[in-house]
C-alpha positions in Angstrom: 34.6 -20.2 -74.2 38.2 -21.2 -73.8 38.9 -24.2 -71.6 41.1 -22.2 -69.3 38.4 -19.6 -68.7 35.9 -22.4 -68.1 38.2 -24.1 -65.5 38.8 -20.7 -63.8 35.0 -20.2 -63.5 34.5 -23.7 -62.4 37.3 -23.2 -59.8 35.6 -20.1 -58.4 32.2 -22.0 -58.3 33.7 -24.8 -56.4 35.5 -22.4 -54.0 32.4 -20.4 -53.2 30.4 -23.6 -52.9 32.8 -24.7 -50.2 32.3 -21.4 -48.5 28.6 -21.9 -48.6 29.1 -25.3 -47.2 31.2 -24.0 -44.3 28.7 -21.2 -43.6 25.9 -23.8 -43.5 27.9 -25.7 -40.9 28.2 -22.8 -38.5 26.7 -23.7 -35.1 23.4 -21.9 -34.9 24.0 -21.7 -31.1 26.8 -19.2 -31.8 24.3 -16.6 -32.9 24.5 -13.5 -30.8 21.8 -11.4 -29.1 21.6 -8.6 -26.7 21.0 -10.0 -23.2 19.1 -7.5 -21.1 20.5 -7.7 -17.6 17.9 -5.3 -16.2 18.3 -2.3 -13.9 19.7 -3.7 -10.7 20.1 -1.1 -8.0 23.7 -0.3 -7.1 23.6 0.1 -3.3 23.7 -2.8 -1.0 20.2 -2.5 0.4 18.7 -1.7 -3.0 20.5 -4.8 -4.5 19.2 -6.9 -1.7 15.6 -5.9 -2.5 16.1 -6.5 -6.2 17.7 -9.9 -6.3 18.2 -11.1 -2.8 21.6 -12.5 -1.9 22.1 -14.7 -5.0 24.6 -13.8 -7.7 23.1 -14.2 -11.2 25.5 -14.8 -14.1 26.0 -11.7 -16.2 24.2 -9.6 -13.5 25.6 -6.3 -14.7 23.9 -3.1 -15.6 22.4 -2.5 -19.1 22.9 -5.1 -21.8 25.7 -7.4 -23.0 26.1 -9.5 -26.1 25.9 -13.2 -25.6 25.5 -16.4 -27.6 23.0 -19.1 -27.2 25.8 -21.4 -26.1 26.6 -19.0 -23.3 23.1 -19.3 -22.1 23.3 -23.1 -22.2 26.5 -23.0 -20.2 24.6 -21.4 -17.2 23.3 -23.6 -14.4 19.8 -24.9 -15.0 17.2 -22.7 -13.3 16.1 -19.1 -13.6 19.3 -17.5 -15.1 19.5 -20.1 -17.9 15.7 -20.0 -18.7 15.8 -16.2 -18.6 18.7 -16.1 -21.1 17.1 -18.6 -23.4 13.8 -16.7 -23.3 15.5 -13.5 -24.4 17.5 -15.2 -27.1 14.3 -16.8 -28.7 12.5 -13.4 -28.7 15.4 -11.4 -29.8 16.3 -13.7 -32.7 12.7 -14.3 -33.6 13.3 -18.1 -33.4 10.9 -20.0 -31.2 12.8 -23.2 -31.7 15.5 -21.9 -29.3 12.9 -22.6 -26.5 13.5 -26.3 -27.2 16.7 -26.1 -25.3 14.7 -25.9 -22.0 13.0 -28.5 -19.8 9.2 -28.7 -20.1 8.7 -26.7 -16.8 10.6 -23.8 -18.4 9.7 -24.4 -22.1 6.1 -23.4 -21.9 7.1 -20.1 -20.1 9.6 -19.5 -23.0 6.7 -20.0 -25.5 4.5 -17.5 -23.6 7.3 -15.0 -23.4 8.0 -15.4 -27.2 4.3 -14.8 -27.9 4.3 -11.6 -25.9 7.7 -10.3 -27.1 6.9 -10.9 -30.7 3.1 -10.1 -30.5 2.4 -13.5 -32.0 -0.7 -15.2 -30.4 -0.4 -18.2 -32.6 2.8 -19.1 -30.8 0.7 -20.0 -27.8 -0.6 -23.1 -29.5 2.9 -24.7 -29.0 2.2 -24.7 -25.2 -0.5 -27.4 -25.7 0.3 -30.6 -23.9 3.5 -29.2 -22.2 1.6 -28.2 -19.1 0.4 -31.7 -18.8 3.9 -33.1 -18.9 4.7 -30.8 -15.9 1.5 -30.9 -13.9 -0.1 -34.2 -14.9 -3.3 -34.7 -16.8 -4.7 -31.3 -15.9 -6.3 -30.5 -19.2 -8.2 -27.6 -17.8 -5.1 -25.9 -16.5 -3.3 -26.5 -19.8 -6.2 -24.8 -21.7 -6.3 -22.0 -19.3 -2.6 -21.2 -19.6 -2.8 -21.3 -23.5 -5.9 -19.0 -23.5 -4.1 -16.6 -21.1 -1.1 -16.5 -23.5 -3.3 -15.8 -26.5 -5.1 -12.9 -24.7 -1.9 -11.3 -23.7 -0.4 -11.5 -27.2 -3.7 -10.5 -28.8 -3.7 -7.0 -27.3 -0.2 -6.4 -28.6 -1.1 -7.7 -32.0 -4.4 -5.9 -32.1 -6.2 -9.1 -33.1 -9.3 -9.6 -30.9 -10.0 -13.0 -32.5 -7.5 -14.5 -30.1 -9.4 -13.1 -27.1 -10.7 -16.5 -25.8 -11.4 -18.2 -22.5 -12.0 -21.7 -21.3 -15.0 -23.1 -19.3 -14.8 -22.5 -15.6 -11.9 -20.0 -15.8 -12.2 -17.4 -13.0 -13.2 -13.9 -14.3 -13.4 -15.3 -17.8 -16.0 -12.8 -19.1 -14.2 -9.8 -17.8 -10.8 -11.0 -19.2 -12.3 -11.5 -22.6 -14.1 -8.2 -22.6 -11.0 -6.3 -21.6 -8.9 -8.2 -24.2 -11.3 -7.4 -27.0 -11.6 -3.7 -26.0 -7.8 -3.2 -25.9 -7.1 -5.3 -29.0 -9.7 -3.5 -31.1 -8.5 -0.1 -29.9 -5.0 -1.1 -31.0 -3.6 1.1 -28.2 -0.6 -1.2 -27.7 0.1 -2.1 -31.4 3.6 -1.1 -32.4 4.6 -0.1 -28.8 7.8 -2.2 -28.3 8.2 -1.0 -24.8 4.8 -2.4 -23.9 5.7 -6.0 -25.0 6.1 -6.9 -21.4 4.4 -9.7 -19.6 3.8 -7.6 -16.5 2.0 -4.9 -18.6 -0.2 -7.3 -20.5 -0.9 -9.4 -17.4 -2.1 -6.4 -15.5 -4.3 -5.3 -18.4 -6.2 -8.5 -19.1 -5.3 -11.2 -16.6 -5.9 -9.0 -13.6 -9.3 -7.6 -14.5 -9.5 -5.1 -11.5 -6.2 -3.5 -12.8 -7.4 -3.5 -16.4 -10.7 -2.0 -15.5 -9.0 0.7 -13.5 -6.3 1.5 -16.1 -8.9 1.8 -18.9 -11.0 4.0 -16.6 -8.0 6.3 -16.1 -7.3 6.3 -19.8 -10.9 7.4 -20.6 -11.3 9.9 -17.8 -7.8 11.3 -17.2 -5.8 10.8 -20.4 -2.3 12.0 -20.3 -2.4 12.8 -16.6 0.2 11.9 -14.0 -0.5 9.0 -11.6 1.3 8.0 -8.4 1.2 4.3 -7.7 3.6 1.7 -6.6 6.4 1.3 -9.2 5.4 -2.2 -10.3 2.5 -0.7 -12.3 4.3 2.2 -13.8 4.9 0.8 -17.3 1.3 -0.3 -17.6 0.1 3.2 -16.7 2.4 4.7 -19.3 1.3 2.2 -21.9 -2.4 3.1 -21.7 -1.7 6.8 -22.2 -1.0 8.2 -18.8 2.2 9.2 -17.1 3.5 7.2 -14.0 5.5 9.1 -11.4 7.7 6.0 -10.8 8.0 3.1 -13.1 9.5 -0.3 -13.6 10.6 0.9 -17.0 14.0 2.0 -15.6 14.5 1.4 -12.0 17.9 3.2 -11.9 16.4 6.6 -12.8 13.7 6.4 -10.1 15.2 4.3 -7.3 15.3 7.2 -4.9 11.6 7.8 -5.6 10.9 4.2 -4.9 12.3 4.4 -1.4 10.5 7.7 -0.8 7.1 6.4 -2.1 7.4 3.3 0.1 7.9 5.7 3.0 4.9 7.8 1.9 2.6 4.7 1.7 3.8 3.1 5.0 4.9 5.8 7.4 3.9 9.3 6.1 0.8 11.3 6.8 -1.5 12.7 4.1 0.1 16.1 4.0 3.5 14.6 3.1 1.9 12.6 0.3 0.2 15.7 -1.0 3.5 17.7 -0.9 5.2 15.0 -2.9 2.5 14.8 -5.5 2.4 18.6 -5.8 6.1 18.6 -6.4 5.6 15.9 -9.2 2.6 17.8 -10.6 0.3 14.8 -10.0 -3.3 14.7 -8.8 -4.2 11.0 -9.0 -3.2 8.3 -6.5 -3.8 4.6 -7.3 -3.6 2.0 -4.5 -4.5 -1.6 -4.5 -5.1 -4.6 -2.2 -2.0 -6.5 -3.5 0.2 -4.0 -1.6 -1.0 -5.5 1.7 -2.9 -8.7 1.1 -2.4 -12.1 -0.3 -5.5 -14.3 -0.5 -7.1 -14.6 2.9 -4.2 -13.1 4.8 -2.3 -9.9 5.1 1.1 -9.8 3.4 1.4 -9.2 -0.3 4.0 -6.6 -1.2 3.8 -5.0 2.2 7.0 -6.6 3.6 9.1 -5.0 0.8 7.5 -1.6 1.2 7.9 -1.7 5.0 11.6 -2.6 4.6 12.3 0.1 2.0 10.4 2.7 4.2 12.5 1.9 7.2 15.6 2.1 5.0 14.5 5.5 3.8 14.3 6.6 7.5 17.7 5.0 8.1 16.2 2.5 10.5 17.6 -0.5 8.7 20.2 -1.1 6.0 21.5 -3.7 3.6 23.3 -5.6 6.4 19.9 -6.7 7.7 17.4 -8.9 6.0 13.8 -7.7 5.7 11.9 -8.2 8.9 14.8 -7.8 11.3 14.4 -4.2 12.4 12.3 -2.7 15.2 11.1 -0.1 12.7 9.5 -2.9 10.6 8.0 -4.5 13.7 6.3 -1.2 14.6 4.6 -1.0 11.2 3.1 -4.4 11.2 -0.5 -5.4 11.9 -1.6 -7.1 15.0 -2.1 -10.9 15.3 -3.2 -12.6 18.4 -2.7 -16.4 19.0 -5.1 -18.6 20.9 -4.5 -22.2 22.0 -6.8 -24.7 20.4 -6.9 -27.3 23.2 -7.9 -25.3 26.3 -6.9 -25.9 29.9 -8.0 -24.2 33.0 -5.0 -21.8 32.7 -6.2 -20.6 29.4 -9.5 -19.3 30.8 -9.8 -15.6 31.8 -12.6 -13.7 33.6 -14.1 -10.7 31.7 -16.9 -10.0 34.1 -19.1 -11.7 36.7 -21.0 -13.6 34.0 -18.5 -13.7 31.1 -15.3 -15.6 30.5 -12.9 -15.8 27.7 -9.6 -17.3 26.4 -6.2 -15.8 26.9 -4.6 -14.9 23.6 -0.9 -14.0 23.0 1.4 -11.8 21.0 4.7 -13.1 19.6 8.0 -11.5 20.5 11.6 -12.2 19.3 14.4 -11.7 21.8 11.8 -10.5 24.2 11.4 -7.1 22.6 10.7 -7.2 18.9 7.0 -7.8 18.2 6.1 -9.9 15.1 2.7 -11.0 13.9 4.4 -14.2 12.6 5.0 -17.3 14.7 8.3 -18.8 13.5 7.9 -21.8 11.3 11.0 -23.3 13.0 9.1 -23.4 16.3 6.4 -25.6 15.0 7.1 -29.1 16.2 10.1 -29.8 18.4 13.2 -29.5 16.2 14.5 -26.2 17.6 13.5 -26.3 21.2 16.5 -24.4 22.5 16.1 -21.5 20.1 12.3 -21.4 20.6 12.8 -21.3 24.4 15.5 -18.7 24.5 14.6 -16.3 21.7 10.8 -16.6 21.1 8.3 -15.5 23.6 4.5 -15.6 23.8 3.3 -12.8 26.0 -0.4 -12.7 27.2 -2.1 -9.9 25.3 -5.9 -10.0 25.7 -8.8 -12.0 27.0 -10.8 -13.0 23.9 -14.6 -13.3 24.3 -18.0 -12.3 23.1 -19.0 -8.6 22.6 -22.5 -7.2 22.0 -22.4 -4.4 19.4 -24.6 -1.3 19.1 -27.1 -3.1 16.9 -27.5 -6.0 19.3 -25.4 -8.3 17.1 -22.6 -10.3 18.7 -19.0 -10.6 17.6 -15.7 -11.9 19.1 -13.7 -9.2 20.7 -10.6 -8.6 22.8 -10.4 -7.3 26.4 -7.3 -5.9 28.0 -6.0 -8.2 30.7 -4.5 -5.4 32.7 -7.2 -2.7 32.4 -10.7 -2.6 34.0 -13.6 -0.2 33.7 -15.5 1.4 36.6 -17.4 -1.8 37.3 -14.2 -3.8 37.6 -14.9 -5.6 34.2 -12.0 -6.0 31.8 -11.9 -3.0 29.4 -12.8 -3.7 25.8 -10.2 -3.2 23.1 -12.4 -2.1 20.2 -10.8 -4.1 17.4 -12.5 -6.5 15.1 -11.0 -10.1 15.1 -10.9 -11.4 11.5 -9.1 -13.9 9.2 -8.6 -16.9 11.6 -5.9 -19.3 10.4 -4.4 -22.5 11.6 -1.0 -21.7 13.3 -0.1 -25.3 13.6 1.6 -27.1 16.4 3.5 -24.4 18.2 6.3 -24.9 20.8 4.6 -22.5 23.2 0.9 -23.1 22.9 0.5 -26.5 21.3 -2.0 -26.3 18.4 -3.1 -22.8 18.0 -5.2 -20.4 15.9 -4.1 -16.9 14.8 -6.5 -13.9 14.5 -5.8 -10.7 12.7 -7.1 -7.5 14.4 -8.6 -4.6 12.4 -9.5 -1.1 13.7 -12.1 0.8 11.8 -14.0 4.1 12.1 -17.4 2.4 12.2 -19.3 3.6 15.2 -20.6 0.3 16.5 -18.9 -0.2 19.9 -20.8 0.6 23.1 -18.8 2.6 25.6 -20.1 4.3 28.8 -23.6 4.7 27.4 -22.4 6.0 24.0 -21.5 4.4 20.6 -18.0 5.0 19.4 -15.6 3.7 16.7 -12.6 1.5 17.5 -10.0 3.5 15.5 -8.7 5.2 18.6 -7.7 1.8 20.0 -5.3 1.0 17.1 -2.1 -0.4 18.3 0.7 -0.1 15.7 1.8 2.4 13.1 0.4 0.1 10.4 -3.1 1.3 11.1 -2.1 4.9 10.4 -0.5 4.1 6.9 -1.9 5.4 3.6 -2.1 1.8 2.5 -4.4 0.8 5.5 -6.5 3.8 5.2 -7.1 3.4 1.5 -7.6 -0.4 1.3 -9.5 -0.9 4.6 -11.0 2.4 5.7 -11.8 3.5 2.1 -10.6 7.0 2.7 -7.5 9.2 2.5 -7.7 12.7 4.0 -7.2 15.4 1.4 -8.4 13.1 -1.4 -11.7 12.0 -3.0 -12.2 8.5 -4.1 -13.1 8.6 -7.8 -12.9 5.0 -8.9 -13.2 1.6 -7.1 -12.8 -1.7 -8.9 -14.5 -4.1 -6.5 -12.5 -2.8 -3.6 -9.4 -4.2 -5.1 -7.9 -1.2 -6.9 -8.9 2.3 -6.0 -8.1 5.8 -7.4 -8.1 8.9 -5.3 -8.0 12.4 -6.7 -6.4 15.2 -4.7 -8.9 17.7 -3.4 
């Protein structure tokens, strides 16, 4: 080989080596990925329900290309962690999660495990929970086991379906995990690599039980439920009427279904379902309850229902309209430290305690006593804009079977004997209302009206449903969850009273 040729070749080698060196020095945080900004509703009220009043960076429709450095430039908190989570999963590089604080890092690992269907990634969570929450080894183990179960059903590997001692519903979760993983029903379904989907299927056993029951007994059929559960319904082989898969395409249906569940009668629900060619209706306790109190998702549904009826709009926050007040349940408040003024006369030989309803601006009923009126920091507001109006005399009631319960008597109504007339509602779910401006320390009681014929009235035994006080007790949600019936439908599945399926007659 001639020297000149050798030098030319050597020159090219050096040149390309330099290029390789430059390429190796490229900042890995300049890698790009498709940032999914979600489907944020366009109108003012729909946007309010989707993201509240905060403006999230890059909160546009569809997707946009970002770099990891652009994620890191966001303020610490949800936007930044959401961006890093997506970058790690999209680029298949779990080390990107290291850019987050421990409180967000373990969530990034969990998200990566689900998005990539890699249960082994969950092992990286070990110890991080303890950094955040202290030496709670049991909680750390539980979170890791939960991560493995969720990723296992996407990977189709039941060997990762584990639990830890003392974990609530551990046996049901593991059984569901193994059944779904072994069936491989989610393997290869990219659209099902969603934490909401896998959480519903294995971490919320009542939903998992119900969805597998639907898959076995009604494969391919259409189901009407609240939109949160739509993608999970689709992923197990049915068809949801409204889904969180793409909010923009079903946002009008979301408003209408909120109206159907909160305000409409059964005939309107049936008409809607017939139009959508659906026979199955799935309702659940999360729509109206949260632990030992009413609430859950009901506030959002109530707001959207009233917006559908043009009774509120995006200029008003949830809970500010008369329409919403009319569709809330009844709560009565009783003072804890009684005085003579708190005692009421029910009959010649029976006394009770005066209980109160809360009103805002003297006319808008609310079951919630304002937190700002507990203590004495907002006396002027509490005095001028919050009112406690006497509602009932609460005392003992003897039921049809001779048993005794606590009941409510109308302060302004009497029977033929001159005794206070009974309001036939059950008083349940007592809770500590705290130190109120109006009553001092108080206790709240939620009132339920049922169709159980247990109340004595004029020599007969009747139900208390006719005494119901607000539109809440007429809602499809209330009837399905608490009365266990929806006219025009037959209940065909019940998962411990938590999730129910009704089939149209």
